[in-house]
C-alpha positions in Angstrom: 42.1 49.9 26.8 41.6 52.4 30.1 43.9 54.9 31.3 45.6 53.1 33.5 47.2 50.6 30.8 48.0 53.9 28.6 50.0 55.5 31.5 52.0 52.0 32.0 52.8 52.2 28.2 53.5 56.0 28.3 55.9 55.5 31.2 57.5 52.4 29.3 58.0 54.3 26.3 60.0 57.3 27.9 62.0 55.5 30.3 63.1 53.6 26.9 64.0 57.0 25.1 66.2 58.2 28.1 67.8 54.7 28.2 68.4 55.4 24.4 69.5 58.7 24.9 72.1 58.2 27.7 73.7 54.8 25.6 74.1 57.1 22.7 76.0 59.7 24.3 77.7 57.8 26.9 78.0 54.8 24.7 81.9 53.5 23.1 83.6 55.7 20.3 87.4 56.2 18.6 89.7 57.6 21.1 90.3 61.2 21.2 93.5 62.5 22.7 92.8 65.3 24.7 95.9 68.3 24.5 96.4 71.3 26.2 97.0 74.3 24.6 100.7 74.6 24.7 101.0 70.8 23.3 98.6 71.7 20.4 100.5 74.9 20.1 103.7 72.9 20.1 102.4 70.5 17.5 101.0 73.2 15.3 105.0 74.7 15.0 106.0 71.5 14.6 103.6 70.4 11.5 102.0 67.7 13.1 98.4 69.0 12.9 96.7 68.0 9.8 93.2 69.8 10.2 91.5 72.3 12.7 88.1 72.5 13.5 86.6 75.2 15.5 83.5 75.2 17.3 82.7 77.4 20.5 85.4 77.6 22.3 86.7 73.7 21.2 89.2 72.8 18.5 89.4 69.2 16.9 91.1 67.5 14.3 93.5 65.2 13.3 97.1 64.7 13.7 99.6 64.0 10.7 99.5 60.6 11.9 95.9 60.3 11.9 95.0 60.6 15.8 92.1 62.5 16.5 92.8 65.6 18.9 90.6 67.6 20.9 91.7 70.8 22.4 90.3 74.4 24.2 91.1 77.3 22.4 89.4 80.5 23.3 87.4 82.5 21.0 89.9 85.4 21.2 92.9 83.9 20.2 91.4 81.6 17.1 92.1 84.1 14.6 95.6 83.9 15.3 95.7 80.5 15.8 93.9 79.8 12.1 96.5 82.6 10.8 99.6 80.5 11.6 97.4 77.2 10.7 96.9 79.1 7.0 100.7 79.8 7.0 101.5 76.2 7.6 98.8 75.0 4.9 96.8 73.7 7.3 93.1 73.1 6.3 91.3 75.1 8.7 87.3 75.2 9.1 84.7 76.8 11.7 81.4 75.5 12.4 78.8 77.7 14.2 77.9 76.2 18.0 74.5 74.9 17.8 72.5 75.3 20.8 70.0 72.9 22.1 66.4 74.2 21.4 65.1 75.7 24.8 61.7 73.5 25.1 63.7 70.5 24.5 66.5 71.6 27.2 63.7 72.1 29.7 61.8 68.8 28.8 65.3 66.6 29.3 65.8 68.6 32.5 62.1 67.9 33.9 61.8 64.4 32.3 62.7 62.4 35.5 60.8 64.7 37.9 57.8 63.5 35.4 58.8 60.0 35.5 58.8 60.4 39.6 55.3 61.8 39.8 54.1 59.5 37.2 55.3 56.5 39.1 53.6 57.9 42.4 50.4 58.2 41.1 50.2 55.1 39.6 51.6 53.6 42.5 48.5 55.3 44.7 45.9 54.0 42.0 47.2 50.7 42.6 47.0 50.9 46.4 43.3 52.7 46.4 42.0 49.1 44.8 40.4 50.9 41.7 38.1 53.3 44.0 39.2 56.1 41.8 40.6 58.8 43.9 43.1 58.9 46.8 42.1 58.4 50.0 38.6 56.7 48.6 37.9 54.2 51.5 34.4 55.8 52.7 33.0 55.9 49.3 30.2 53.8 48.1 30.9 50.9 46.0 27.0 50.4 44.9 27.2 49.6 40.9 24.9 51.9 38.8 23.4 49.3 36.9 22.4 49.6 33.3 22.2 46.3 30.9 21.7 47.1 27.7 22.9 43.3 26.7 21.1 40.5 28.6 18.6 42.4 30.1 16.5 40.8 32.3 12.8 41.4 32.8 9.7 39.6 34.4 8.7 37.5 31.7 12.3 35.6 32.4 11.0 35.2 35.9 8.6 32.4 36.8 7.4 29.6 39.3 7.3 32.6 41.8 4.2 34.5 40.8 3.3 35.4 44.3 6.9 37.4 45.2 6.6 38.7 41.6 3.5 40.5 41.8 4.5 42.2 45.2 7.9 43.4 43.4 5.5 44.8 39.8 3.2 47.1 42.3 6.8 48.7 43.3 7.7 48.9 39.4 4.4 50.3 38.7 4.4 52.9 41.5 7.7 54.5 40.1 6.1 54.4 36.9 3.1 56.1 37.9 3.1 57.7 41.3 0.3 59.7 41.2 -2.1 57.0 40.7 -1.3 55.5 44.3 -1.3 58.8 45.7 -4.5 59.9 45.1 -5.8 57.5 47.6 -3.3 58.6 50.2 -0.9 55.7 49.5 3.1 56.2 50.0 5.8 54.9 48.2 7.3 51.9 50.4 10.9 52.4 51.7 12.0 48.6 51.6 10.9 45.6 50.7 13.1 42.3 51.8 13.4 39.3 49.3 13.3 36.0 52.0 14.1 32.7 50.4 16.4 29.7 50.2 19.5 29.9 48.2 18.8 29.7 44.3 15.1 30.2 44.3 15.7 33.8 42.4 16.1 36.4 44.4 18.9 38.3 42.6 17.1 37.3 39.5 13.8 39.2 40.7 16.0 42.1 41.7 17.5 42.2 37.7 14.0 41.9 36.6 12.9 45.3 38.4 16.2 47.2 37.2 15.0 45.6 33.7 11.3 46.7 34.2 11.4 49.8 35.6 13.4 53.2 34.0 15.2 54.3 37.0 18.5 54.1 38.3 19.4 50.8 39.9 22.3 50.7 42.0 23.2 47.4 43.3 26.2 46.0 45.9 26.5 43.3 48.4 26.5 43.4 52.0 30.2 42.3 52.9 31.1 45.7 50.4 30.5 47.9 53.6 32.5 45.9 56.0 36.3 46.9 56.2 38.5 46.3 59.1 38.9 50.2 59.8 35.9 51.2 62.3 33.6 53.6 60.5 34.2 52.7 56.6 31.2 50.7 56.1 29.1 53.6 58.1 31.1 56.6 55.7 29.9 54.3 52.6 26.2 53.8 53.6 26.2 57.9 53.6 27.8 58.0 50.4 25.6 55.7 49.0 22.5 57.4 49.8 23.9 60.6 48.5 24.6 59.1 45.7 20.7 57.6 45.5 19.3 61.1 46.4 20.8 62.9 43.1 19.3 60.1 41.3 15.9 59.6 43.0 13.6 58.1 42.3 16.0 55.3 42.7 16.2 51.7 43.5 19.0 50.9 46.0 19.8 46.3 45.8 22.0 45.2 48.7 22.2 41.3 48.1 22.9 39.1 51.4 22.3 41.9 53.9 22.6 39.2 56.4 26.2 40.3 56.2 25.7 43.3 57.4 22.4 43.4 59.0 22.8 41.3 61.9 21.3 41.4 65.1 23.6 43.8 67.5 25.4 42.7 71.0 23.8 38.8 69.4 26.5 35.9 69.3 29.1 34.0 70.6 32.5 36.4 70.9 30.8 39.7 71.1 29.9 42.1 68.7 31.5 43.7 65.9 31.7 47.6 66.1 32.8 48.2 62.5 29.7 46.1 61.0 27.2 47.4 64.2 27.8 51.0 63.6 27.4 50.1 59.7 24.1 48.8 60.5 23.4 51.8 62.5 23.5 54.1 60.1 22.2 51.9 57.9 18.9 52.2 60.2 19.2 55.7 60.3 19.1 56.6 56.7 16.1 54.2 55.6 14.1 55.9 58.3 15.8 58.5 60.3 15.0 62.1 61.1 15.9 62.9 57.3 13.3 61.5 55.1 14.9 59.9 51.4 11.8 60.3 49.4 12.0 58.4 46.0 14.7 55.8 47.3 13.2 52.4 47.2 15.7 49.5 49.2 15.4 46.2 48.2 17.7 43.4 49.6 18.0 39.8 49.8 19.1 37.2 52.2 18.3 33.2 52.9 18.7 33.6 56.8 16.1 35.9 58.1 16.1 35.1 61.5 19.9 36.3 62.1 18.6 40.1 61.4 18.2 42.6 63.8 14.7 43.2 64.6 15.1 47.1 64.3 16.1 46.5 60.4 12.7 44.6 59.7 9.9 46.7 61.4 7.4 48.6 58.9 9.1 51.8 57.8 12.3 50.5 57.3 11.5 47.2 55.5 7.7 47.8 54.6 7.5 44.1 52.7 8.9 40.8 53.4 8.5 38.8 50.1 8.9 35.3 50.5 10.6 33.2 47.4 10.1 30.0 48.3 11.0 26.9 46.2 9.2 26.6 43.3 5.6 23.7 43.3 5.1 21.6 40.5 3.4 24.2 38.3 6.4 26.4 39.0 8.7 24.2 37.9 7.4 23.1 35.0 7.2 27.4 34.3 11.1 27.7 35.1 11.9 24.7 32.8 9.8 25.9 29.9 12.5 29.1 30.1 15.7 27.4 30.3 15.0 24.9 27.6 14.3 27.4 24.6 17.6 27.5 23.5 17.6 23.6 23.8 16.6 21.2 20.8 14.7 18.6 22.5 13.7 15.2 21.6 10.2 14.1 20.9 10.2 11.9 24.2 10.6 14.8 26.3 7.9 16.1 28.4 8.1 18.8 30.5 5.6 18.1 33.2 6.9 14.5 33.8 10.4 16.2 34.5 8.9 18.8 36.9 7.2 15.9 38.7 10.5 14.5 39.3 12.4 17.2 40.6 10.2 18.0 43.5 12.2 20.4 46.1 14.6 21.7 43.3 14.9 25.4 43.3 15.4 27.5 40.4 19.2 27.4 40.2 18.7 23.3 40.2 16.3 23.4 37.4 18.5 25.2 35.3 21.8 23.2 36.1 19.4 20.3 35.3 18.7 21.5 32.0 22.3 22.3 31.4 23.8 18.6 32.7 21.5 17.3 30.2 22.7 19.1 27.2 26.3 18.6 28.4 25.4 14.3 28.5 23.8 15.0 25.2 27.1 16.5 23.6 29.2 13.8 25.1 26.9 11.2 23.3 27.3 12.8 20.0 23.4 13.4 19.8 21.6 16.6 17.8 18.9 16.5 20.5 18.3 15.9 24.1 16.4 13.3 24.5 14.5 12.2 28.1 17.1 9.9 28.8 19.8 12.7 28.9 17.3 14.5 31.6 16.8 11.3 33.7 19.9 10.7 33.7 21.1 14.1 34.7 18.3 14.5 37.4 20.0 11.1 38.8 23.5 12.6 38.8 22.1 15.7 40.8 19.8 13.8 43.0 22.1 10.9 44.1 26.0 11.9 42.9 27.9 10.7 39.8 28.2 7.2 39.3 31.2 5.2 40.1 31.9 2.5 37.7 35.3 2.3 37.8 35.1 1.4 41.5 35.3 -2.5 41.8 33.8 -4.7 44.7 33.4 -8.2 45.3 31.0 -10.5 44.0 29.6 -11.0 47.5 29.5 -7.2 48.1 27.5 -7.0 45.0 25.0 -9.6 46.3 25.0 -7.9 49.4 23.7 -4.4 47.7 21.3 -6.0 45.3 19.4 -8.0 48.4 19.6 -4.7 50.3 18.0 -2.3 47.5 15.6 -4.8 46.8 14.5 -4.8 50.3 13.7 -1.3 50.4 11.8 -1.7 47.1 9.9 -4.3 48.2 8.9 -2.9 51.2 8.0 1.0 49.8 5.7 -0.6 47.2 3.9 -2.4 50.1 3.5 -0.3 52.9 0.5 1.9 53.1 0.9 5.6 52.0 4.2 5.2 50.9 5.6 7.2 47.5 5.7 5.3 44.8 9.2 3.6 43.4 11.3 5.7 40.9 14.4 3.5 40.5 16.5 1.3 42.4 20.7 0.7 41.5 23.1 -1.2 42.7 26.0 1.5 41.0 27.8 3.5 43.6 26.7 7.2 43.3 28.4 9.6 46.0 29.0 7.9 49.3 26.3 5.2 49.1 26.8 1.9 47.3 23.1 1.5 45.9 20.1 3.3 46.4 16.2 3.4 46.0 14.9 6.6 45.2 11.1 7.3 45.8 9.3 10.2 43.9 5.6 11.6 45.3 3.2 11.9 42.7 2.7 15.8 44.3 4.7 18.3 46.2 4.2 17.2 50.1 4.7 19.5 52.9 3.9 17.9 55.6 3.4 14.3 56.6 1.0 12.1 59.0 1.7 9.4 61.1 0.7 6.2 58.4 3.1 7.9 56.1 6.1 8.2 59.0 5.9 4.5 60.2 5.9 3.6 56.5 9.0 5.5 55.6 10.8 3.9 59.1 9.3 0.4 57.9 11.2 1.2 54.2 14.4 2.0 56.3 14.4 -1.1 57.8 13.7 -3.2 55.1 17.6 -3.2 53.7 18.7 -4.5 57.4 16.1 -7.0 57.5 16.6 -8.4 53.8 20.1 -9.1 54.5 19.3 -10.7 57.5 16.9 -13.5 55.8 19.3 -13.9 52.8 22.5 -14.3 54.5 21.9 -14.8 58.3 22.5 -12.4 61.2 26.1 -12.9 61.2 26.8 -11.7 57.8 24.8 -8.5 58.1 27.0 -5.7 56.3 27.5 -2.0 57.8 25.4 -0.8 54.7 22.5 0.1 57.0 24.6 2.3 58.9 22.5 5.9 57.1 19.3 4.0 57.3 19.0 3.4 60.9 20.5 6.9 61.5 17.9 8.8 59.3 15.6 6.1 61.2 16.5 7.4 64.9 16.3 10.8 63.6 12.5 10.4 62.4 11.4 8.8 65.5 12.9 11.0 67.7 11.0 14.2 66.5 8.0 12.1 66.1 8.4 11.8 69.9 9.6 15.2 71.2 8.4 17.6 68.2 5.5 16.2 67.0 3.4 14.5 69.8 3.2 10.9 68.5 3.7 9.3 71.8 1.4 8.6 74.0 3.1 8.4 77.2 4.8 11.3 76.2 2.0 13.4 75.6 1.7 16.6 73.5 4.7 18.2 74.6 7.6 19.5 72.7 10.8 18.4 74.3 14.3 19.6 73.3 13.1 22.4 71.5 15.6 24.6 69.9 18.8 21.6 71.3 20.8 22.1 68.3 23.1 25.4 68.3 26.0 26.5 65.8 29.2 27.2 67.5 32.1 27.7 65.3 30.4 25.8 62.6 29.4 23.0 64.1 26.0 21.6 65.6 26.3 21.4 69.3 23.2 19.8 71.1 21.3 20.6 74.4 19.7 18.6 76.7 18.5 21.3 79.4 15.3 20.9 80.9 14.6 17.2 80.4 15.0 15.2 83.6 16.9 11.9 83.4 13.4 10.0 83.6 12.0 11.7 81.1 15.4 11.3 78.5 14.9 7.8 79.3 11.5 7.2 78.4 12.0 9.6 75.2 14.8 6.8 74.4 12.4 4.3 74.9 10.1 5.5 72.5 12.0 6.1 69.9 13.6 2.2 70.1 9.8 1.2 70.0 8.9 2.9 67.1 12.3 1.6 65.1 11.6 -1.5 66.1 8.0 -1.9 65.0 9.3 -0.2 61.6 12.1 -3.2 61.6 9.3 -6.0 62.7 6.9 -4.8 59.8 9.5 -4.9 57.3 10.4 -8.1 58.3 6.8 -9.5 58.0 6.7 -8.0 54.7 10.0 -9.3 53.3 9.0 -13.0 54.7 5.8 -12.8 53.1 7.3 -11.6 49.4 10.2 -13.3 49.5 9.6 -14.3 45.9 9.2 -10.9 45.1 12.4 -9.3 46.3 14.7 -12.3 45.3 13.6 -11.5 41.6 14.2 -7.9 42.3 17.6 -9.0 43.7 18.4 -11.0 40.7 17.2 -8.3 38.1 19.4 -5.8 39.8 22.4 -8.1 39.6 22.0 -8.5 36.2 21.1 -4.8 34.6 22.6 -2.4 38.0 19.5 -0.6 37.3 15.9 -0.8 37.4 13.2 1.7 37.1 9.7 1.8 38.8 7.7 0.3 35.5 10.4 -2.6 35.6 10.4 -3.8 39.1 6.5 -3.5 38.8 6.4 -5.8 35.6 8.8 -8.1 37.4 6.5 -8.5 40.6 3.8 -9.3 38.2 5.9 -12.2 36.1 7.2 -10.3 33.4 10.2 -9.4 32.0 12.7 -7.2 31.5 13.1 -5.5 27.8 15.6 -2.8 26.8 16.5 -1.3 23.4 18.3 1.7 24.3 22.1 0.9 24.1 22.6 3.1 27.1 20.2 1.1 29.3 22.1 -2.4 28.1 23.5 -4.4 30.9 27.2 -3.6 31.3 30.4 -6.1 31.3 31.4 -7.8 34.3 33.4 -5.9 36.7 36.5 -7.9 35.2 36.6 -6.1 32.2 34.6 -3.1 32.7 34.4 -2.3 36.7 30.7 -1.0 37.5 30.4 -1.0 41.5 32.6 1.0 43.8 33.8 -0.5 47.2 31.4 0.6 50.7 32.2 3.9 51.9 33.9 5.4 55.1 30.4 4.5 57.1 29.3 1.8 55.1 26.2 3.7 53.9 24.9 1.5 51.0 21.4 4.4 50.7 19.9 7.5 51.1 16.5 6.3 52.5 15.7 8.8 55.3 13.4 12.0 56.1 14.8 15.7 55.3 14.6 17.9 58.0 11.7 19.3 59.6 9.7 15.8 58.4 9.6 16.8 54.7 10.3 13.3 52.6 13.9 13.2 51.2 13.7 11.7 47.7 16.5 9.0 47.8 
């Protein structure tokens, strides 16, 4: 229990004692007659008094009728009254007056003031929000990290070896600075960790704290910014003052873009408080006063918005990129996270790593956790490959919506739509292998075909792009060939949108149009305004815009014609896949190849058996708001999207 709780209980206890005291002193008692001295003297002479007790200058007792009385009798005449009473045979008693102890009297008199001061002190502590001192707004909120339990070291960081090596050198310098200073080397003043969310930037910082035997202060960028101008700058000064007293030490600022954005940029003008805070941070890092022995490590996933003065050497000497891990890195990260998970004999870590391209470290940790939860839900003692596959599908494609029901006609449309995607993906050149096809609704899609690359890809060539356009058009073409143009559904809306985006990038950014040449059109067209993307068409003439639209239409139409040719030639194949999807709802890539080679599907796992008809256990869903059935498309910057 902390000091604040003790204070609360003490105040409550004192208030309770005070209430008991007043209640006991002012509570109801037997009725007492207050007599004047004259009335008392008359009753004494008439024999109506049965007992007298003198205590100080008051006398109490009872009358002959048994009533209690009280009367004030000066001490000078008390002996005379006592003699008269004894002469009449009345019992007389003298009691010494009990004076209250001096300390108790002082305590009772000062108790209300003490309670008032305690309540004021408690209210001030509450208003400060735990800063520890009155008016502590300008004090640093950096916390000194001392991890005795759950300590993270570099052994717990996997998959980002290059970034780890850069930071290991900083730790080595702090442990043995003379090793580097002999050759004239100076300690780096700052290191900026840059990478997408979930790649392990904060984990790296915790590993530095676990490895380096030096004080480690941690704070978030948002902790500097307040509604009062100047508070953030004051906190920066106080933070570096604390760091100087503990040098050599490390300061870690998470999400530094909250305070380090470019000055004077953006819509609506700058924020004076944030800019003052940034100015003070720049001065502390590399101003007239040198802060020797203080290393500043910051993390952000938005390096493009940081102020250029913050990024220059002398402030952040190193910019360490923490990217999404590659195949080998994902395998190492999975090995770290599955240490506490009992695995089945059929689990192959490399296979799981190959099937998770583009996953960050946080995504892989979530994958292992989801697989463990699925195994527990199914009352299994080991986490098998089935759980990992289902967990991966849930993360990449969304949770299954088996509770939604759609008609048999819509289910047939979806099956033929996805079969068209699958057969085109297996036919076009340089296409990623088909991993799975399903007509079970997931997320916003009624069905989808997932393609997984055999290795990590960082770029795409022209053949791969045109093949992807054909794959995207495969679903629409399949519906046309099977049901006719009049019965084509809106399920290809997402496919058409993704195909258009890919074709436009091919024309305007990657130079795949002979008519437009190797010129970038519409570069940086998308701007963010109030959280929404706004497109611009500056510096492009109407003729050029029309030519771009024509080239985009040509590329998409070529993909459509290629998909139509393939589906016409391999009609029996995609109809067999559609029939199997209607029966089993989900097919793996191996099962699709078996069907195309004339084989049959054999399943033993109870979780892989076909579901009951929709009348008893609904297994499909209604169309989404945009009618999309799949997610086949390309990710931004031309990287393949695995769906």
